N, C-alpha and C positions, 0 to 999 in steps of 0.2 A: 662249206656248210654241212654237207653230208658227213664229212670226216669228224667234225665236232659232234654232230648228233650221234654218230656211231661210237665215239669215244665215251659218251655219257651213258651208254647202255651197259649194265653190269655183265660180268663174265660168268654166266651160268647157262643152264639149258635154255631158258626162255630168252635170255639175251642173245645167245647164238642164233636162234630162229629169227629174232628181230633184226639182227645184223645181216643175216642172209637176205631178208626181205629188202633192207636198204640197199645192199649190194646189187640186187636185181632191179633196182630203180623204183621200188615202191615208195609212195609218200605216206609215211606212218602217221601223219597228222589228219588223214582223211578217215572218217568213220566207215565201217563196213561190218557185216555180221562176223562175229568171232564165235566159233563153236568150241565148247568144252565137253569132252567125252568122258563117260563114266561107265564102268562095267560092274555087273552083278551076277550072282550065281543062279538066280531064279527070277521068275516073273514077278512074284510078290514083292521081293526086295526092290526090283527096278521100278515097279509101279509106286511103291511107297516113297522112294526117293523122288520120282518125277512129281508126285503131288506136293511134297515138301519144297522142292526146288521152285515149283511154279508160284509159291507164295512169296518168293524173293522179288524185290522191285527190279524193273527194267530188264527182265529176261523173259524169253519164251522157251518152252520145253517141248521137245519132240516126243511123240509116243514111244514107249520102250519097244525095241526090236530085238529079236533073237537071231544069232548067226548060226552057221552050220555046225558049230561045236557046242550048241546050247548055252552060249554065253549071252547074257542080256546086256544091251547097251542103251544108254539114255544120253541124248545130246541136249545140252543147255546152250541157248544162243543169246548173245547180247550184242546190240548194235553199239560199236564203240571204236574209237581210234585205238589201234593196238600199241598201248604204252606198256613198258615193262612193269611198272608199279600196279597199274590197273589189272593187267592180266594175272600177275602173280597173286594179288590179293583175292581176286574172284576165284582163281584156280584153287587156292588154299581153302577159302570158305566153302566152295562146293565139294572139295575133296573131303573135308571134315564131315560135311553132311552125308556124303556117300558112305563114309566109314560107319556112321551110326546106323546105316541100313545094310551093312554087310558087303559093301562094294568099295571101289576105289576110283580115283581119278585116272584117266588114261590119255592125258594130253589134250592139246588144243590145236586149232588150226583156223586159217582164214584165207580167203582169196585176195589177190592184189586189189587195191582200191580201184574203183571204176571212176576214172577222172572225168568221164562224160557227165556224170550226175552231180558233180560237185563244182 
């Protein structure tokens, strides 16, 4: 079953991450927080993006944070099963929104599903 599921995942960057998750024994059918990261050159751009992203349905947005290199990051979180199509679509949508505010998408991540709560 896992091999069939693995074979149905496209061969791209998101697909490779999902395949590694499957190989590690993760159940991709289980929902969990998936984090989408975006970076910005300044606080104003990060804050504007965070406000706009918060208007999207089914997401929560962390407060913008600055790192030691003065790069601002905003994390958008959606509770979802990590499917290739859903991750790719939301990553594209948020990336386009980030670009309108002078930033860009910087990847996504999630922890393995917690089988205890499902």
